[in-house]
N, C-alpha and C positions, 0 to 999 in steps of 0.2 A: 983338779975332779970336783963338781958344786957338791959342800955338805950343804948337812940342813939348816945351817947357821947363817949360808949366803943364798939359798934357795932363793927362786922367785917368789913361792909361797911365803917365806918372811920377810922378805923385804916389802912384798906388798902391808905385811902386817905392820912395820918400821912408819912403812907411809900412810896408814889408814890411821895408827897411832896419834899422828902428829894432826889430823881432822879430826878428833876427840869433838872437840869445844864445837865445832861446825857443825856437828851430823847432831848432837845434842841442840842446839838451837834451832835446826831446820826440824827437827822433827816435833818439838816443842809447838815452832810456828803452824808445820801441818796439824796436829792435833788438834789445836786451840782452833781450826776453821772443822765445823761442826757440818758432817758428810753425810747424812740417811739417805741412802739408795731410793729414798721414794720421794724425795723434794728436788730434783734435778736440775733448779735455778743454784741450791747449796752447790752442786759441784764444780761450777764455774771457776771461784776464785780458785781450790784446790788445780784444780787442772791448769791454769794460768797460771801457777806460780811450779807448778813442776814443769808445764811446757819453756818457760826461761832458765830453770836450773840444766833440763836437758838441750838447750841451744848452746848455754856457756860452757856444755863440757861437750861441744864440739857435735851435735846430733842435729838432723833435721826432722821436724814436726811435724803432722797435722792431727787437727781436731775432729775426730768426728762424730758429726752431733746425734743423739738418740733421736728417737718420735714420743717413748715415753719415758726416759731416761736421760745423763747424763751424758751420754756416747761414750767414747774412747779413746783415748791418745794413743797416737800410732809414732815412733820414732825411728832413726837409720840413722845409722854414722856419716858426714858428709864424703869421710873418703872412702866408703865403699863404692864399689865399681861395679857395674854390670857384670852378672857370672860369679860373683862372690859367695862363697857360701854362706849360711846366717846361720845363728845359734838366735833361739827364739826366750828372753827374759818375760814372766807376765807378770803383773799386780793388778791389785784394786786400791781404789780412795775411798770410796765407800766404806762403811760401818754400817753397825744395826742402832746406830745411839740414836733419840731427836733430837731435835734442836731444844735447848735449853739444858741438857744434862752436864755440861761446863758449870754450870752456875752451882749446881751440887759438888760435883765433881773436878775442879780446873786439876792443869797438869801440875804434878809435885816430885821432884825430888828429894832420894834420901837413900842414902848408904849404896850408892851406884843403881840402886831403881829408878825408871822412872814412870807414875802410876797416871793415869788418864784414860778415857776412853778412847778405844782408836789406836792406842799403840799399841798394842800386842797383833791387832788383828784388823788392817795388816800397814800402818805406815810407819814402822818400823823396817819394816821389811821394804819401802820405799826408798826410806833412807839411803838402808847399804844398797843397792839395787845403781843410786846415783852415784857412791861414792866408791863404790868398783869400780867404776867408770872413766873416777877423777885419778883415781891409783894408779890405775892402768897407763893410761894417759901421761902422767907426770915420770913416771917411771919408763916413760918411750919400750912400752910393751905392747905390741900390735898383736889382740888374739887371733887363730887363724881362720874363725870365721866370725864377719860380722855378729856385733850383738843389736838384736832387735829387741824395741822396748812395747809393750803393750799394756795399759794402763787403762782398766776401765772403772765404769761409776755402778756396775749392779752387776759385781759377784756375791753379794749376801742375799739376793735376791733372783738366782741364778742364772747368770750372765743371762737374762734373754734376748738384748740385744747385740751384746756385742761375743757369744758365743761363736755365730757363726765366721766371725774373723779371727779370731783364736784359731779356729778349724782350720781357716786354712792356711795360714801363715804356720800354724803346725805342720802342716803338709809338707811346706816345703824349706823348711828349717833340720837342722844334721841333728840337734835334742832342743830339748827347755827346760827352760830353771823358771820351779815356780816359788814365790817369796812369800807366802803361806807362813806362820812361825813355824819353831819345829814343838814337836809332840812331846807332853808329860815336862817333870821337871829337867830331864835332863835333853831336851831338844833336840828328840830324836830325826830325824832323816825320813820321809815316806815315803817308798818305794812302792805301796799299792794303797788304794784306796777304795771304801767297798763305793757300788752303782748306788744312785737316786731314782727312787719311783714312787709317782703322787698322782693316788687313782681316788674317785668319789665316784660311788655307790649308790644311785637314788632309787627307791622302790618304791612304786604307785598300787595302793588300794582301793579301798570304797569307803566314805565317810558315811555312818551311822549314829541314830542315838545310843548314847552306851548303855541305856536305863531301858527302854522303849522296843528298841529297833535292833539288839547286839549281833543279828544274827545276818540283817541286809548289810550289815559291815565285814569289811575286810581289812585286818589292821595291817598295815606299813611295816610297821613296828617290830611285829610279831616278825614280821617277813625276815625285817633287819637281824632282829636277833640270831637267826639260822644262819643269813646270810656270815653273822661274824665269827659263827664258830668253825665257819667253813675256812673263812680267810683266816683263822689263827693256828689252822691245820697245815698251811703251806709252812711255818716256822720251821726253822731245821738248823741249829747251833751250831749244830756240827760242821756245818757247811758254810756257816754265816750266814743263813736267812734269814733278816728280821722282818716280820710283817704286823703291824701295829696300827689297830685301829683308833688314832688319835680326838677324835672328833668324833660325836653322832647328834641327831637331831629329829626332829618329828615330831609330828602328829597338831593337833589345833588347841584340843582343851583337855583337861582330864575325863568330863563326860562323851566326849566323840569317841568312834572306833579312829582311828587314826588313819586318814588318807595318802600321805605321804611320808617317808623317814629319808633319813641319808649320813654316809657317813663316808669319812677324809681317813685312806690309809696310807700310811708311810712304809715302804717297799726298800731294802737295802739289801744287797749281793756282792758276794767277790768275786765271781764269773758269766762270762759272758751266757753261759749255758743256761746258766741259774736263771737269770734275767728275761730271760725268754721263755723260755717255760713256768715261772710264778705270772711273767705279767698274762701268758694264753692261759695261766687256770682260773686267774681273774678277770681273765675277758670273757668264758664260759662257763663262770657260775648261773645257774639259771633258776630259779623260782620252787622253794617246795610248796607254797601255799595257792591252790586256785584261786583263782582271779587277784593276784597281784601281777607285776610286771617291775622288772630291773632292768635297768639302764647303767652301764660302767661305764666313765668319759676318764682320760688319764695317761700317762705316757713314764715311759723311762728318761727324765731331763738330765740327767748326767751317769753316762754311762760306766760299768768299771772301769777301774783304773789297775789294771794287771800288775801282777810284779814279774814282768818280763825278764829276760835275758837282757836289754837296752837297758832299762831302771836299773838292774841290778851294778852293769857296769860302772854307770856314771856313778851310784852310791858308793865302789869301791876305791873310783879317783877321787870322792870325797876324802873318806876314811883316810887315805893314805896323804892326802893334802892337810887334813884333819891335825894328824901323828905331828907335822912338821909344826904346826900353830900350836901344839899342847892343847890340842883339845880333842879326845873321844869323842865318836861318833857312831850309834849304832842307827838302825832302821826300823822301820814298822808298819803297818800298817793302819790307814784309818778309819774311822765307821765314816765320818763325814767328809762330805763331797767338795768339789775345789774345780778350777778351773784345768790341773792338771790330770784331770779325767778325762778334758777332752787331747789333751796336746798328744797324750798318751798311744793315741789309737791311730798315732799318726808318727810318733818318734820316739826317741828313749828320752825320758822326762824324771827329771828327781823334785818333787816338792820337797816342802817344809826348812826352806835357807831361809826362812826368816829366822826373827831373833829368839832366844830361850825366854821365858816368861809364864805368866798364868793369866787364868782368866778373860777367855776371848768371851765375849757376851756378857761377860759378868761384872758387876760392880767394884769388884779389886786388880782390874784387868792393867797389868806391869808388865813391864821388862828390862831387863838386864842390860845398861851400856855395854861391860865388860862382851857382852855376845852380841851387839849390832857392832863395836866393833872386829870382832874375831871372827863374824860371820859375813863381813863383809873382804875381808882378805879373803877367805874361802870361796865367795864365788867368782872374785878376781881371779886366783888362779884356777880356776874352775874355767873358767869362762876363757883358758890359755891352754888347756888341755888338746892334744894333737885330735885332730878328727877322725877318727872311724867309721862315721857312715856321711854321708853328702845327700840332703833330697833334694835339692836342686838351689833357686835364689827367689829374693821377694823383691819385688817393686818398693 
């Protein structure tokens, strides 16, 4: 009978512990490569380094270059035969930080914590992916489904170019693991995420001199103020619906009746049905002010990641493995989106498997080194879980 002390999970943890210094060194190297989503050439060094790291661990890689982004990296085990089921691991190499951030905030280590831009979101998660793979190989533990990797460079700007590849791979995979950081101080895993929509409302009126001929003008700003009230009326906190008019602009100058105005609207929902209902409501907006016209553009870029039975089943497995590793795990719903919103449309998905830390998109960004080690072992053990659902194969 296998005891907790000699279970695969604890053996994997012991193996990963021996790699702790290597993991820290690699994380430092990755963070010292500044990789803003909006500068594609800056993504080349990190994707080249990850290519080398993956190939050193027995993976066959392919770099797909983007048109306006750094593209993405795809990897599949060399040992995989045609027809072998696959499980998908997704991470991103881009960050929100502009080039030059490291000059003011270099990578630092103290009391088991690594500080630096991109540590938490999400270069530590990339390190975990690599060392979970290495630990499995070192212990001779072949996963029941081949782990395939997609590492993109445009997640922070909505996965504009890599999203279709993630969608396709999710359809072929029996499950997906998203290496975004854990939620909150305890590093909760994510079994659900809100869907994200972005809409722009443009209003056209008619300009006139505000003092001489105000009656000849039609104010687009006045109309927009009425539209904003209608938009805010769509909020429903009890259902997790938020509709936020984040920016507005319009008019020419103070002495001119405004001929144009614009509002940019952020929408977040927990359920597909609410996404459809709110989008219909926004698109059906009609002007209240005679002489104005209204145009709505935009869409839901990330559908809701609902808390499906498959997602919950993966979390329960993670919780059981966590107990073997001495890690207490809980799950939660995240208000922000990730590539897990895409994968969960097609296959059971567990998100937030990255490190415990703090400061995503904030100056105090940091991660716990212990959590990187333990969550690498957790990921490796999850890859060994029996397959309950096979969705096909990836080439």
